[in-house]
C-alpha positions as CSV (number, residue, x, y, z in Angstrom):
1,M,2.7,-6.1,11.2
2,T,2.5,-8.3,8.1
3,H,1.0,-11.0,10.4
4,A,-2.0,-8.8,11.4
5,H,-5.1,-10.1,9.8
6,T,-7.7,-7.9,11.3
7,L,-8.0,-4.3,12.1
8,R,-8.1,-5.3,15.8
9,D,-4.7,-7.1,15.5
10,A,-3.2,-4.1,13.6
11,V,-4.3,-1.6,16.1
12,A,-3.2,-3.8,19.0
13,A,0.3,-3.8,17.5
14,V,0.7,0.0,17.7
15,G,2.9,0.8,20.7
16,D,5.1,3.6,19.5
17,A,5.7,5.9,16.5
18,D,7.3,3.0,14.5
19,G,4.3,0.9,15.2
20,A,2.0,3.7,14.1
21,M,3.8,3.9,10.8
22,R,3.5,0.1,10.3
23,F,-0.2,0.5,11.0
24,V,-0.5,3.3,8.4
25,T,1.2,1.1,5.8
26,W,-0.9,-1.9,6.7
27,F,-4.1,0.2,6.6
28,T,-3.4,1.9,3.3
29,T,-2.4,-1.4,1.7
30,R,-5.6,-3.1,2.7
31,W,-8.2,-0.3,2.6
32,T,-7.0,2.2,0.0
33,R,-3.7,1.8,-1.8
34,P,-0.1,1.5,-0.7
35,P,1.9,4.7,-0.4
36,A,3.4,5.5,-3.8
37,R,6.2,7.7,-5.1
38,G,5.1,11.3,-5.1
39,D,2.8,10.9,-2.1
40,E,5.5,12.0,0.3
41,F,6.5,15.5,1.3
42,G,10.2,16.0,1.1
43,P,12.5,16.9,4.0
44,E,12.9,20.4,2.6
45,E,9.1,21.0,2.8
46,I,9.1,19.7,6.4
47,A,12.1,21.8,7.3
48,A,10.5,24.9,5.7
49,A,7.4,24.4,7.8
50,E,9.5,24.0,11.0
51,Q,11.4,27.1,10.2
52,R,8.2,29.1,9.5
53,L,6.6,27.9,12.7
54,G,9.7,28.1,14.9
55,L,9.3,24.5,16.2
56,R,10.2,20.9,15.3
57,L,7.3,18.7,14.2
58,P,6.7,15.7,16.3
59,G,8.7,12.7,14.8
60,A,5.6,10.6,14.0
61,L,4.0,13.5,12.2
62,A,7.1,14.2,10.2
63,R,7.3,10.6,9.2
64,L,3.7,10.5,8.2
65,Y,4.4,13.5,5.9
66,E,7.5,11.8,4.5
67,R,5.6,8.5,3.9
68,V,2.1,9.2,2.8
69,G,1.4,12.9,3.2
70,R,-0.5,13.6,0.0
71,H,-2.3,10.2,0.1
72,E,-3.1,10.3,3.8
73,P,-5.9,7.7,3.9
74,T,-8.3,9.5,6.3
75,N,-8.5,12.7,4.3
76,R,-12.1,12.0,3.4
77,Q,-13.1,12.8,7.0
78,D,-10.7,15.3,8.6
79,R,-8.0,16.8,6.4
80,L,-4.3,16.5,7.2
81,L,-2.9,19.9,6.4
82,S,0.1,20.1,4.1
83,P,3.3,21.3,5.8
84,D,2.9,24.7,4.2
85,R,-0.5,25.1,5.8
86,L,0.4,24.1,9.4
87,V,-0.4,26.7,12.0
88,T,-0.3,27.1,15.8
89,D,-3.2,28.2,17.8
90,D,-2.6,29.2,21.4
91,G,0.7,27.2,21.4
92,V,-1.0,24.1,19.9
93,L,0.1,22.7,16.5
94,V,-2.9,22.4,14.2
95,F,-2.2,19.7,11.6
96,R,-5.7,18.5,10.9
97,V,-9.0,20.3,10.3
98,E,-12.5,18.9,10.9
99,N,-14.2,18.0,7.6
100,Q,-16.9,20.6,7.9
101,H,-14.3,23.4,8.2
102,W,-13.8,23.2,4.4
């Protein structure tokens, strides 16, 4: 993804979960700040959420938490819930809330 020069190029390069993480890294580096130590949620926090919910988090979501969870760059609009605040609603995993919910 280092060759992507425009947002259009970066989005076009997303084809799977790994591509999505490359996009997040590209986006945060250019539009906010790169992920830093301390931004991530640890595997124990993710495992605790999975245990509490009785399900495994989707791989891409778990990687997002492990990589940029506390610095998730779109939190100004709709908040990414921390692993300890994840819930299910009618069998659907709720991991974001609309900004007016707060």
